[in-house]
C-alpha positions as CSV (number, residue, x, y, z in Angstrom):
1,X,95.9,-24.1,122.7
2,X,98.2,-21.4,122.4
3,X,99.1,-20.9,126.3
4,X,102.3,-19.1,126.6
5,X,104.1,-18.6,130.2
6,X,103.8,-14.7,129.7
7,X,101.4,-12.2,127.7
8,X,102.0,-11.8,124.2
9,X,102.6,-7.7,124.3
10,X,103.0,-7.8,120.5
11,X,99.0,-9.1,119.9
12,X,97.9,-5.6,121.4
13,X,95.8,-3.8,119.1
14,X,97.7,-0.9,117.9
15,X,95.3,1.7,119.3
16,X,96.2,-0.2,122.8
17,X,99.9,0.6,121.7
18,X,99.3,4.1,121.0
19,X,98.0,5.1,124.4
20,X,100.2,2.6,126.4
21,X,103.7,3.4,124.6
22,X,105.3,2.5,128.1
23,X,104.3,-1.2,127.8
24,X,106.6,-1.6,124.6
25,X,109.6,0.4,126.4
26,X,109.5,-2.2,129.6
27,X,111.8,-5.1,128.4
28,X,113.9,-6.0,131.5
29,X,115.7,-9.5,131.1
30,X,114.9,-11.0,134.3
31,X,113.4,-10.4,137.8
32,X,117.1,-10.7,139.0
33,X,118.0,-7.9,136.9
34,X,115.2,-5.5,138.1
35,X,116.5,-6.5,141.7
36,X,120.1,-5.5,141.3
37,X,119.4,-2.6,139.0
38,X,116.4,-1.4,141.2
39,X,112.8,-0.2,140.2
40,X,113.5,3.5,139.6
41,X,116.9,2.8,137.7
42,X,115.1,1.0,135.0
43,X,112.9,4.1,134.6
44,X,109.7,3.0,136.1
45,X,109.0,6.3,137.7
46,X,108.1,7.5,134.4
47,X,105.3,5.0,134.2
48,X,103.4,6.5,137.0
49,X,104.2,9.5,138.9
50,X,104.8,9.4,142.5
51,X,102.6,12.1,143.5
52,X,98.9,12.2,143.9
53,X,96.6,14.1,141.2
54,X,93.4,14.8,141.4
55,X,93.2,13.3,144.9
56,X,93.9,10.1,143.1
57,X,96.6,7.5,144.5
58,X,98.6,6.4,141.8
59,X,102.1,5.2,143.1
60,X,103.3,6.2,146.9
61,X,106.5,6.7,148.6
62,X,108.4,3.8,150.0
63,X,107.5,3.4,153.8
64,X,110.5,3.8,155.6
65,X,109.2,2.4,159.1
66,X,107.9,-0.7,157.3
67,X,104.6,0.0,158.8
68,X,102.9,-2.2,156.3
69,X,105.1,-5.2,156.6
70,X,105.4,-7.8,159.0
71,X,109.0,-8.8,158.5
72,X,108.5,-11.5,156.1
73,X,110.7,-11.2,153.0
74,X,108.7,-10.2,149.8
75,X,111.2,-9.7,147.3
76,X,109.0,-9.6,144.3
77,X,106.3,-7.7,145.7
78,X,109.0,-4.8,146.5
79,X,109.5,-4.5,142.9
80,X,105.9,-4.4,142.1
81,X,105.1,-0.3,142.1
82,X,102.0,-0.9,139.6
83,X,100.6,-4.0,137.2
84,X,103.2,-3.1,134.1
85,X,105.9,-5.0,136.4
86,X,103.8,-8.2,136.3
87,X,104.1,-8.6,132.6
88,X,107.7,-10.1,132.3
89,X,107.2,-12.7,135.4
90,X,107.3,-16.0,134.7
91,X,104.5,-18.4,136.3
92,X,106.7,-19.8,138.9
93,X,107.6,-16.1,139.9
94,X,104.0,-15.2,139.7
95,X,103.0,-18.0,141.9
96,X,105.5,-16.6,144.5
97,X,104.0,-13.3,144.1
98,X,100.7,-14.3,145.1
99,X,102.1,-16.3,148.1
100,X,103.9,-12.6,149.2
101,X,100.6,-10.9,148.7
102,X,98.7,-13.6,150.7
103,X,101.4,-13.1,153.6
104,X,101.3,-9.4,153.8
105,X,97.3,-9.3,153.5
106,X,97.2,-11.5,156.3
107,X,99.5,-9.3,158.4
108,X,97.4,-6.3,157.6
109,X,94.2,-7.4,157.8
110,X,95.0,-9.3,161.2
111,X,96.5,-6.4,162.6
112,X,93.6,-3.8,161.4
113,X,90.7,-7.0,162.8
114,X,89.3,-6.6,159.1
115,X,87.3,-9.5,157.1
116,X,89.9,-11.4,155.0
117,X,88.5,-14.7,153.5
118,X,87.0,-12.8,150.5
119,X,90.5,-11.1,150.0
120,X,92.7,-14.1,150.4
121,X,90.6,-16.3,147.8
122,X,91.2,-13.9,144.9
123,X,95.1,-13.3,145.0
124,X,96.2,-15.8,142.5
125,X,92.8,-14.3,140.2
126,X,94.3,-10.9,140.6
127,X,97.8,-11.7,140.0
128,X,97.0,-13.4,136.9
129,X,94.6,-10.6,135.6
130,X,96.9,-8.0,136.0
131,X,99.2,-10.1,134.4
132,X,97.3,-10.7,131.4
133,X,95.2,-7.5,131.0
134,X,96.9,-3.9,130.7
135,X,95.4,-1.6,133.3
136,X,94.3,1.1,133.5
137,X,93.7,1.2,129.7
138,X,91.7,-1.9,129.9
139,X,89.2,-1.4,132.7
140,X,88.8,-3.8,135.5
141,X,85.7,-3.8,137.5
142,X,84.8,-5.5,141.0
143,X,81.4,-5.9,142.8
144,X,82.7,-6.6,145.9
145,X,85.2,-4.4,147.9
146,X,86.5,-6.8,150.1
147,X,87.6,-8.9,146.9
148,X,89.9,-6.0,146.1
149,X,92.7,-5.7,148.7
150,X,95.0,-7.5,146.6
151,X,94.3,-5.5,143.4
152,X,95.3,-2.4,145.4
153,X,98.3,-3.6,146.9
154,X,99.3,-4.2,143.2
155,X,98.3,-1.1,141.7
156,X,100.3,1.9,143.9
157,X,98.8,1.5,147.1
158,X,100.7,-1.1,149.0
159,X,102.2,1.5,151.5
160,X,98.9,2.7,152.5
161,X,97.2,-0.8,153.0
162,X,97.6,-0.4,156.9
163,X,95.5,2.5,156.6
164,X,92.4,0.7,155.0
165,X,89.1,1.8,156.4
166,X,90.8,4.0,158.8
167,X,89.9,8.1,159.0
168,X,91.9,9.5,155.9
169,X,93.1,6.3,154.9
170,X,92.3,3.9,152.0
171,X,88.6,2.9,151.0
172,X,87.4,-0.5,151.8
173,X,86.2,-0.5,148.2
174,X,87.4,0.9,144.8
175,X,86.8,4.6,144.2
176,X,87.7,6.6,141.3
177,X,88.5,9.3,143.3
178,X,91.3,7.1,144.8
179,X,93.0,5.4,141.7
180,X,93.0,5.6,137.9
181,X,93.2,1.8,138.4
182,X,89.6,2.0,139.9
183,X,87.4,2.8,136.7
184,X,84.3,2.4,138.8
185,X,83.4,2.5,142.5
186,X,82.6,-1.2,144.4
187,X,79.6,-0.5,146.4
188,X,76.7,-3.1,147.3
189,X,77.7,-5.6,144.6
190,X,75.8,-6.4,141.7
191,X,76.9,-3.1,139.7
192,X,80.1,-3.9,137.9
193,X,78.5,-5.9,134.9
194,X,75.9,-3.3,134.0
195,X,78.7,-0.5,134.4
196,X,81.1,-2.3,132.2
197,X,78.7,-3.1,129.8
198,X,78.1,0.7,129.6
199,X,81.9,1.1,129.3
200,X,82.1,-1.3,126.5
201,X,79.4,0.2,124.3
202,X,81.1,3.7,124.9
203,X,84.4,2.0,123.6
204,X,82.6,0.8,120.5
205,X,80.8,3.9,119.7
206,X,84.1,5.8,120.3
207,X,86.1,3.1,117.9
208,X,88.2,2.3,120.8
209,X,90.0,-1.1,121.5
210,X,90.5,-1.5,125.4
211,X,89.3,-4.6,127.3
212,X,86.5,-4.7,129.7
213,X,87.0,-7.3,132.8
214,X,84.2,-7.3,135.4
215,X,84.7,-9.7,138.4
216,X,81.5,-10.9,140.5
217,X,80.9,-13.5,143.1
218,X,78.5,-15.7,144.5
219,X,76.4,-13.4,146.4
220,X,76.0,-10.8,143.7
221,X,74.6,-13.8,141.6
222,X,71.6,-13.8,143.7
223,X,70.6,-10.5,142.6
224,X,68.2,-9.4,139.6
225,X,70.4,-6.6,138.1
226,X,73.2,-9.1,137.5
227,X,71.0,-11.1,135.2
228,X,69.2,-7.8,133.9
229,X,72.6,-7.0,132.9
230,X,73.8,-10.4,131.5
231,X,70.5,-10.5,129.3
232,X,71.5,-7.3,127.9
233,X,75.2,-8.2,127.5
234,X,74.2,-10.9,125.4
235,X,72.0,-8.9,123.6
236,X,74.0,-6.5,122.7
237,X,76.5,-8.6,121.9
238,X,79.8,-6.6,122.7
239,X,83.0,-7.6,123.8
240,X,83.9,-8.1,127.6
241,X,84.8,-10.4,130.1
242,X,82.8,-11.4,133.1
243,X,84.8,-13.6,135.5
244,X,82.7,-15.4,138.2
245,X,84.5,-16.0,141.3
246,X,82.7,-18.9,142.8
247,X,83.9,-19.4,146.4
248,X,81.1,-21.7,147.5
249,X,81.7,-24.4,144.7
250,X,78.5,-24.0,143.3
251,X,76.3,-21.5,141.1
252,X,73.4,-22.7,143.4
253,X,74.3,-23.9,146.5
254,X,71.8,-24.9,149.3
255,X,71.4,-23.2,152.4
256,X,73.5,-26.2,154.3
257,X,76.4,-26.5,151.9
258,X,77.2,-26.0,148.2
259,X,77.7,-28.9,145.7
260,X,81.0,-29.2,145.0
261,X,82.0,-28.3,141.4
262,X,85.3,-30.7,140.9
263,X,88.4,-29.5,139.3
264,X,90.8,-32.0,138.3
265,X,93.0,-32.4,134.7
266,X,90.0,-33.2,132.7
267,X,88.1,-30.1,133.6
268,X,91.0,-28.0,133.6
269,X,92.1,-29.0,129.8
270,X,88.1,-28.7,128.9
271,X,88.2,-25.2,129.9
272,X,91.4,-24.5,128.1
273,X,90.0,-25.9,125.1
274,X,86.7,-24.1,125.4
275,X,88.8,-20.6,125.8
276,X,91.0,-21.2,122.6
277,X,90.4,-19.1,120.0
278,X,90.2,-21.8,117.3
279,X,87.6,-23.8,119.3
280,X,85.6,-21.0,119.6
281,X,85.8,-20.2,115.8
282,X,84.8,-23.8,115.1
283,X,81.7,-23.7,117.1
284,X,80.7,-20.4,115.5
285,X,81.1,-21.9,112.0
286,X,79.5,-25.1,112.9
287,X,76.4,-23.0,113.9
288,X,76.6,-20.9,110.5
289,X,76.4,-24.5,108.8
290,X,73.6,-25.3,110.7
291,X,71.6,-22.4,109.8
292,X,72.3,-22.8,106.2
293,X,71.3,-26.5,106.2
294,X,67.6,-25.6,107.9
295,X,66.2,-24.8,110.9
296,X,65.1,-27.7,112.2
297,X,68.9,-29.0,111.9
298,X,70.0,-25.6,113.6
299,X,67.7,-26.3,116.5
300,X,69.1,-30.1,116.6
301,X,72.7,-29.1,116.7
302,X,72.0,-26.5,119.3
303,X,70.4,-29.0,121.5
304,X,73.3,-31.2,121.1
305,X,76.0,-28.3,121.8
306,X,73.9,-27.2,125.0
307,X,73.8,-30.8,126.3
308,X,77.5,-31.0,125.6
309,X,78.1,-28.1,127.3
310,X,76.0,-29.2,130.2
311,X,77.6,-32.5,130.7
312,X,81.3,-31.2,131.1
313,X,80.2,-27.8,132.9
314,X,78.8,-27.7,136.6
315,X,74.8,-27.5,137.3
316,X,73.7,-23.6,135.9
317,X,76.8,-23.3,133.3
318,X,74.0,-23.4,130.5
319,X,72.1,-20.5,132.0
320,X,75.2,-18.4,131.0
321,X,75.0,-19.5,127.5
322,X,70.8,-18.7,127.3
323,X,71.9,-15.1,128.4
324,X,74.1,-14.7,125.6
325,X,77.7,-15.2,127.4
326,X,80.0,-17.7,126.1
327,X,80.8,-20.1,129.0
328,X,84.2,-21.0,130.4
329,X,84.9,-22.9,132.5
330,X,85.6,-24.6,135.8
331,X,88.7,-22.9,136.2
332,X,91.0,-23.7,139.1
333,X,91.0,-20.0,141.1
334,X,94.5,-20.8,142.6
335,X,96.5,-22.4,140.2
336,X,98.1,-19.5,138.2
337,X,99.0,-21.4,134.9
338,X,95.7,-22.8,134.2
339,X,94.5,-18.9,135.2
340,X,97.0,-17.4,133.0
341,X,96.3,-19.6,130.2
342,X,92.4,-19.4,130.1
343,X,92.9,-15.3,130.5
344,X,95.2,-15.0,127.8
345,X,92.9,-16.8,125.4
346,X,89.9,-15.1,126.1
347,X,91.7,-11.8,126.1
348,X,92.8,-12.7,122.5
349,X,89.1,-13.3,121.5
350,X,88.8,-9.9,119.6
351,X,85.2,-9.4,118.4
352,X,83.8,-12.6,119.5
353,X,81.4,-11.2,122.1
354,X,80.9,-11.5,125.9
355,X,82.6,-14.4,127.8
356,X,81.8,-15.8,131.4
357,X,85.0,-17.3,133.1
358,X,83.8,-19.3,135.9
359,X,86.5,-19.3,138.5
360,X,86.8,-21.8,141.5
361,X,88.2,-20.8,144.7
362,X,88.4,-21.2,148.5
363,X,87.9,-18.7,151.0
364,X,90.2,-20.4,153.7
365,X,93.3,-19.3,152.0
366,X,95.1,-18.1,155.2
367,X,98.8,-18.3,154.9
368,X,100.3,-21.0,157.1
369,X,102.1,-18.6,159.9
370,X,99.0,-16.8,160.4
371,X,96.4,-19.9,160.5
372,X,96.7,-20.9,164.4
373,X,97.5,-17.2,165.1
374,X,94.3,-16.1,163.9
375,X,91.9,-18.9,164.8
376,X,93.1,-18.4,168.7
377,X,92.6,-14.8,168.4
378,X,89.3,-15.0,166.3
379,X,88.2,-17.3,169.7
380,X,89.4,-15.1,172.3
381,X,87.6,-11.9,170.6
382,X,84.2,-14.0,170.4
383,X,84.6,-15.2,174.1
384,X,85.0,-11.7,175.2
385,X,82.3,-10.5,173.0
386,X,79.8,-12.9,173.9
387,X,80.5,-12.6,177.4
388,X,80.6,-8.7,178.1
389,X,78.3,-7.4,175.0
390,X,75.2,-7.6,172.6
391,X,74.5,-5.7,169.5
392,X,70.9,-4.5,169.1
393,X,70.7,-7.5,166.5
394,X,71.5,-9.7,169.2
395,X,68.7,-8.3,171.5
396,X,66.4,-8.0,168.2
397,X,66.9,-11.9,167.7
398,X,66.3,-12.6,171.2
399,X,63.2,-10.8,171.5
400,X,61.7,-12.1,168.1
401,X,62.6,-15.7,169.1
402,X,60.5,-15.2,172.1
403,X,57.7,-13.6,170.1
404,X,57.7,-16.3,167.6
405,X,57.5,-19.3,169.9
406,X,54.3,-17.6,171.3
407,X,53.1,-17.1,167.7
408,X,53.6,-19.5,165.3
409,X,52.6,-17.1,162.1
410,X,55.9,-15.1,162.8
411,X,58.8,-15.8,160.0
412,X,61.9,-14.0,159.1
413,X,63.0,-12.7,155.6
414,X,66.7,-11.7,155.2
415,X,67.6,-9.6,152.2
416,X,71.3,-8.0,151.8
417,X,74.8,-9.3,152.1
418,X,76.9,-9.9,155.4
419,X,74.2,-11.6,157.5
420,X,75.3,-11.0,161.1
421,X,75.5,-14.4,163.0
422,X,73.1,-13.7,165.8
423,X,70.2,-14.0,163.0
424,X,71.2,-17.5,162.3
425,X,70.0,-18.4,166.0
426,X,66.6,-18.1,164.7
427,X,67.0,-20.4,161.7
428,X,68.8,-23.0,164.3
429,X,65.3,-22.3,166.4
430,X,62.7,-22.1,163.6
431,X,64.4,-23.6,160.4
432,X,61.0,-23.6,158.3
433,X,60.3,-20.1,159.3
434,X,63.7,-18.4,158.0
435,X,64.2,-17.3,154.6
436,X,67.6,-15.9,153.6
437,X,67.3,-14.8,149.8
438,X,70.7,-13.1,149.6
439,X,71.4,-9.8,147.5
440,X,67.8,-10.3,146.5
441,X,66.4,-7.1,148.3
442,X,63.3,-6.4,145.7
443,X,62.6,-9.9,146.0
444,X,63.0,-10.3,149.5
445,X,60.4,-7.7,150.0
446,X,57.5,-8.9,147.5
447,X,58.3,-12.3,148.7
448,X,57.2,-10.7,152.7
449,X,54.2,-9.3,150.9
450,X,53.3,-12.6,149.9
451,X,53.7,-14.4,153.2
452,X,51.8,-11.8,154.8
453,X,48.9,-12.0,152.0
454,X,49.0,-15.7,152.7
455,X,48.5,-15.2,156.8
456,X,51.9,-15.3,157.9
457,X,53.9,-12.1,159.9
458,X,57.1,-11.6,158.0
459,X,59.7,-9.8,159.6
460,X,61.7,-8.6,156.9
461,X,65.4,-7.6,157.9
462,X,67.5,-5.5,155.6
463,X,70.5,-3.2,156.2
464,X,69.3,0.3,155.5
465,X,72.0,0.9,152.9
466,X,70.5,-2.2,150.8
467,X,66.6,-1.1,151.4
468,X,67.0,1.5,149.3
469,X,67.4,-0.5,146.1
470,X,63.9,-2.5,147.0
471,X,62.1,1.2,147.3
472,X,59.7,0.4,144.4
473,X,58.8,-2.8,145.9
474,X,58.1,-1.3,149.3
475,X,55.8,1.7,147.7
476,X,53.9,-0.4,145.5
477,X,53.9,-3.9,146.5
478,X,53.6,-3.4,150.0
479,X,52.6,0.2,151.4
480,X,50.1,1.2,148.7
481,X,48.4,-2.1,149.3
482,X,48.5,-1.4,152.9
483,X,49.9,-5.1,153.4
484,X,51.3,-5.6,157.0
485,X,55.1,-6.4,156.5
486,X,57.3,-5.6,159.4
487,X,60.6,-3.8,158.0
488,X,63.6,-4.3,160.3
489,X,66.0,-1.7,159.1
490,X,69.5,-2.7,160.6
491,X,73.1,-0.8,160.2
492,X,71.1,2.5,160.6
493,X,72.8,5.5,160.3
494,X,76.7,6.0,160.1
495,X,78.6,2.7,160.0
496,X,82.1,3.5,160.8
497,X,84.9,2.0,158.6
498,X,82.6,0.7,155.8
499,X,82.2,4.4,155.2
500,X,79.5,5.9,152.7
501,X,79.1,2.6,150.7
502,X,77.3,0.8,153.6
503,X,75.7,4.1,155.5
504,X,72.1,4.0,156.3
505,X,71.4,7.6,156.1
506,X,68.6,8.2,154.0
507,X,65.8,5.3,155.3
508,X,64.3,7.6,157.9
509,X,63.4,9.9,155.0
510,X,62.1,7.4,152.4
511,X,60.2,5.3,154.6
512,X,58.4,8.3,156.6
513,X,57.2,9.6,152.9
514,X,54.9,6.7,152.4
515,X,51.3,7.4,153.2
516,X,50.5,3.9,155.3
517,X,53.8,3.0,156.8
518,X,54.4,3.6,160.6
519,X,57.7,4.6,161.5
520,X,59.6,4.2,164.7
521,X,63.2,4.2,166.1
522,X,64.4,2.4,169.9
523,X,66.7,4.6,171.8
524,X,67.9,1.5,173.6
525,X,67.8,-2.2,173.5
526,X,64.4,-2.2,176.0
527,X,62.8,-0.1,173.6
528,X,63.7,-2.3,170.7
529,X,62.4,-5.6,172.6
530,X,59.0,-3.4,172.9
531,X,58.9,-2.3,169.1
532,X,59.6,-6.1,168.1
533,X,56.3,-6.7,170.1
534,X,54.6,-3.7,168.7
535,X,55.4,-4.8,164.9
536,X,54.1,-8.1,165.5
537,X,50.9,-6.9,167.1
538,X,50.3,-4.5,164.2
539,X,48.4,-6.1,161.4
540,X,46.7,-3.6,159.2
541,X,49.4,-1.8,157.8
542,X,53.1,-2.0,157.6
543,X,55.5,-0.8,160.1
544,X,59.1,-0.6,160.2
545,X,61.8,0.3,162.9
546,X,65.6,1.0,162.4
547,X,68.5,0.4,164.8
548,X,72.4,0.9,164.3
549,X,74.8,-1.5,163.4
550,X,77.6,-2.2,165.8
551,X,75.9,-0.3,168.5
552,X,77.5,-2.4,171.7
553,X,75.3,-2.7,174.6
554,X,76.9,-4.0,177.9
555,X,73.9,-5.8,179.7
556,X,73.9,-8.8,181.7
557,X,70.2,-9.1,181.8
558,X,68.1,-11.1,179.6
559,X,65.7,-10.3,177.3
560,X,62.2,-10.3,178.4
561,X,58.6,-10.4,176.7
562,X,58.3,-7.0,175.2
563,X,55.3,-4.8,175.8
564,X,53.7,-3.3,172.8
565,X,53.8,0.6,172.8
566,X,51.1,2.8,171.9
567,X,51.3,3.9,168.0
568,X,52.7,7.7,167.8
569,X,53.3,7.9,171.5
570,X,56.4,9.4,172.6
571,X,58.0,10.2,176.4
572,X,59.9,12.8,178.6
573,X,62.8,11.5,180.0
574,X,64.1,14.7,181.9
575,X,62.3,17.6,182.4
576,X,64.2,21.3,182.2
577,X,63.5,24.8,181.3
578,X,64.0,27.0,178.0
579,X,65.4,24.2,175.6
580,X,63.8,21.0,175.0
581,X,66.0,18.2,173.2
582,X,63.9,15.8,171.0
583,X,65.7,12.8,169.8
584,X,64.8,10.2,167.9
585,X,66.0,6.9,167.9
586,X,70.0,6.1,168.9
587,X,70.5,10.0,169.3
588,X,68.4,10.1,172.3
589,X,71.4,8.7,174.2
590,X,73.4,11.7,172.9
591,X,70.8,14.2,173.9
592,X,71.1,12.9,177.4
593,X,75.1,13.1,177.2
594,X,74.4,16.7,176.2
595,X,72.2,17.1,179.0
596,X,74.7,15.9,181.6
597,X,77.2,18.4,179.9
598,X,74.8,21.4,180.1
599,X,74.1,20.7,183.9
600,X,77.9,21.3,184.5
601,X,77.1,25.0,183.2
602,X,74.0,25.3,185.2
603,X,71.6,24.8,182.5
604,X,68.6,22.5,182.6
605,X,67.1,21.3,179.5
606,X,64.0,18.7,178.9
607,X,65.2,15.6,176.9
608,X,62.2,13.7,175.3
609,X,62.3,10.3,173.3
610,X,60.0,10.6,170.1
611,X,60.0,7.0,169.3
612,X,57.8,7.4,166.3
613,X,58.7,9.5,163.4
614,X,55.2,8.9,161.6
615,X,52.9,9.4,163.1
616,X,54.0,12.1,165.2
617,X,53.3,12.6,169.0
618,X,51.5,15.7,168.7
619,X,50.7,16.3,172.0
620,X,54.1,16.0,173.1
621,X,55.1,18.3,170.2
622,X,52.6,21.1,171.5
623,X,53.6,20.4,175.0
624,X,57.3,21.1,174.2
625,X,56.9,23.8,172.1
626,X,54.3,25.7,174.7
627,X,56.9,25.0,177.9
628,X,60.1,26.1,175.9
629,X,61.7,28.9,173.9
630,X,64.0,26.4,171.6
631,X,63.0,23.1,170.3
632,X,65.9,20.9,168.9
633,X,65.2,17.9,166.8
634,X,68.4,15.4,166.6
635,X,68.5,12.1,164.3
636,X,70.8,10.2,162.6
637,X,69.7,10.5,159.4
638,X,69.3,12.9,156.1
639,X,67.8,16.1,155.7
640,X,64.1,15.4,154.9
641,X,63.5,12.8,157.8
642,X,62.4,13.2,161.4
643,X,63.1,16.8,161.7
644,X,61.2,17.9,158.4
645,X,58.2,15.8,159.9
646,X,58.3,17.8,163.0
647,X,58.8,21.2,161.2
648,X,55.9,20.3,159.1
649,X,53.5,19.9,162.0
650,X,54.6,22.8,163.9
651,X,54.6,25.4,161.2
652,X,51.1,24.4,160.3
653,X,50.0,24.1,163.8
654,X,51.0,27.8,164.2
655,X,53.8,26.8,166.9
656,X,56.2,28.7,164.9
657,X,54.4,31.9,165.0
658,X,54.9,32.5,168.5
659,X,57.9,32.4,170.6
660,X,59.1,29.0,169.7
661,X,62.3,28.6,167.9
662,X,63.0,25.2,166.2
663,X,66.7,23.6,165.1
664,X,67.2,20.8,163.3
665,X,70.3,18.5,164.3
666,X,70.5,16.0,161.3
667,X,73.7,14.5,158.9
668,X,75.3,16.9,156.9
669,X,74.2,17.0,153.3
670,X,77.4,15.0,151.9
671,X,78.9,11.9,152.4
672,X,80.6,11.2,155.7
673,X,83.7,8.8,154.9
674,X,85.3,6.0,156.6
675,X,86.5,6.4,160.1
676,X,85.8,5.0,163.3
677,X,82.1,5.5,164.6
678,X,83.2,8.5,167.0
679,X,85.2,10.1,164.3
680,X,82.1,10.2,162.3
681,X,80.0,11.3,164.4
682,X,82.5,14.1,165.2
683,X,82.4,15.2,161.5
684,X,78.7,14.9,161.4
685,X,78.4,16.9,164.6
686,X,76.0,14.8,166.3
687,X,78.1,14.0,169.3
688,X,76.7,14.9,172.8
689,X,79.1,18.0,172.8
690,X,77.8,19.0,169.2
691,X,74.2,19.0,170.9
692,X,75.1,20.8,173.9
693,X,77.2,23.4,171.8
694,X,74.3,24.4,169.8
695,X,71.9,24.7,173.0
696,X,74.5,27.5,174.4
697,X,74.8,29.3,171.3
698,X,71.0,29.6,171.1
699,X,71.4,30.9,174.8
700,X,73.7,33.7,173.5
701,X,76.4,31.6,175.3
702,X,78.9,31.3,172.3
703,X,82.5,31.4,174.1
704,X,81.2,28.4,176.8
705,X,79.7,27.0,173.0
706,X,83.1,27.2,171.6
707,X,85.4,25.9,174.6
708,X,82.9,22.8,174.9
709,X,84.0,21.7,171.3
710,X,87.8,22.5,171.9
């Protein structure tokens, strides 16, 4: 089958060798030799400059303080500055390298309190990919950011791994501006095949020869874009490799548990045979013979071939064949030998079209020394969190359960990735009224519309950043038809360490522009409960409300039945003079903080809670304009949202023709990079201090405004 213990560098196409001349120059005799001579003595500095060019991290200086290590020896990892250093490692050394990567990842992610399962599951796969393929000339694309941490460690970013998702640190996702080894940014998932196909076609048109490798996961196979891309891949028949990282052991798992795809000696042997060039050529030749014999014989042979492959592959494997991708698998994702063998054969299939490699991994690949510690630590954190804090999502679910107990037509539909655990309590209470469609947001919206047309009351929960992908369905399948779907927009606004990839900056703008949509946002958990009751009551048009992610609400009181709010009615929380702060959603709390700061300086301001962006409380707006010289609107959303609706009204109502001056405070017109929530709010100018400083500036007290920001 042609599987060797290391990649055949001589098999690289000539055009590859011209672009990657350094590959042919890299010929150390052994790992021991490299260890004794030192990395830099071998001239590895010439491969990748240690400086950062164009904001990219291509290689990093050695860490003197060892801030990224837990003290566990990592002799192989210490000599890997970039993927070229994996080329001449033996299978045994590759396995050891994988263990060292896993050990250090466990340490780094445990210290940073970041999710680790997805990253640890693909360590061997990542090592095998970089051993076989030749990045950055070959393009390796990932769908999910959390699966790329081992990739980052092996591509010159190891010494900065302890800064991941921190302010001015490494991104939690692949980033074109961060490294030349990241050819495309991994965002919400589902994009890698589409982008990879574009790169493959561009390669073909330009006459180049680099390989395109994309890694997808079970979560992304729930999205329609993946199948749209696969269908186009099969139609265009361009060379590329799609690797399905199947961490749930099934292509189509049930909610309760996935069916087990068995990995054994027979399946491994079959996968190696499938991936071999000789078998692929034999299969293509057989197809050509049956075509010449006749249409009937060809169709019969195709059915036999499909049946045979369905017998040896897992459930759903023939789907990829129907889409035009040659299926190879299943492959044990933690067996370096099998991975390297199959990937080497797949890499050698030039001009043989697209290939899908089905890799089985386990997400419980915690390094042994961290398993017990991690379990204890997680248990303590969960215990403390449950006893002291609740999130907005917790409050929402509790309120919805109360409404669902009273109204049997209420159902929950969830679309997106990374479902918060509290949502499962609704499923446990009402198993037949809970629907998790995964990363199929477009389907979630239209499915909810169908439920509503059938007489149910769907609450469609989609994180703000994922709702963007379903906007067309929101417009045509819901709003245009005035179908009463209740959109619950979670993770709204800035999201801390997840940065701009998961930020919910635009939902106020794109939801409030729809003619029939009711748009509201609670300022605290009590209003959230009331808005759940309000949404349940509305049955003649769509309605939505947003709340932030990770906003912890310290409360010991239990959730009571909500009271519906009059549609389009805000309220005044504090009376003052000259300046009115009109907050929307979570920013009402920051307006109240600004008020306290201003009181210390002898300035009394009015604070109002808009509650609704659409319809606006016209009476409240007129009253604020009549009684104040300055009106400030504050929202954690982009330009074009709540403030724009306020300005549209007060301009047409003639309120800006007199003495009233209006100032909007919104998110800046740029993406806020990952940092802590407080750091992001400060960068966006949305803290209580920023709001108070703006008010002081309007009063001409510029010096005090500057002092307030110091």
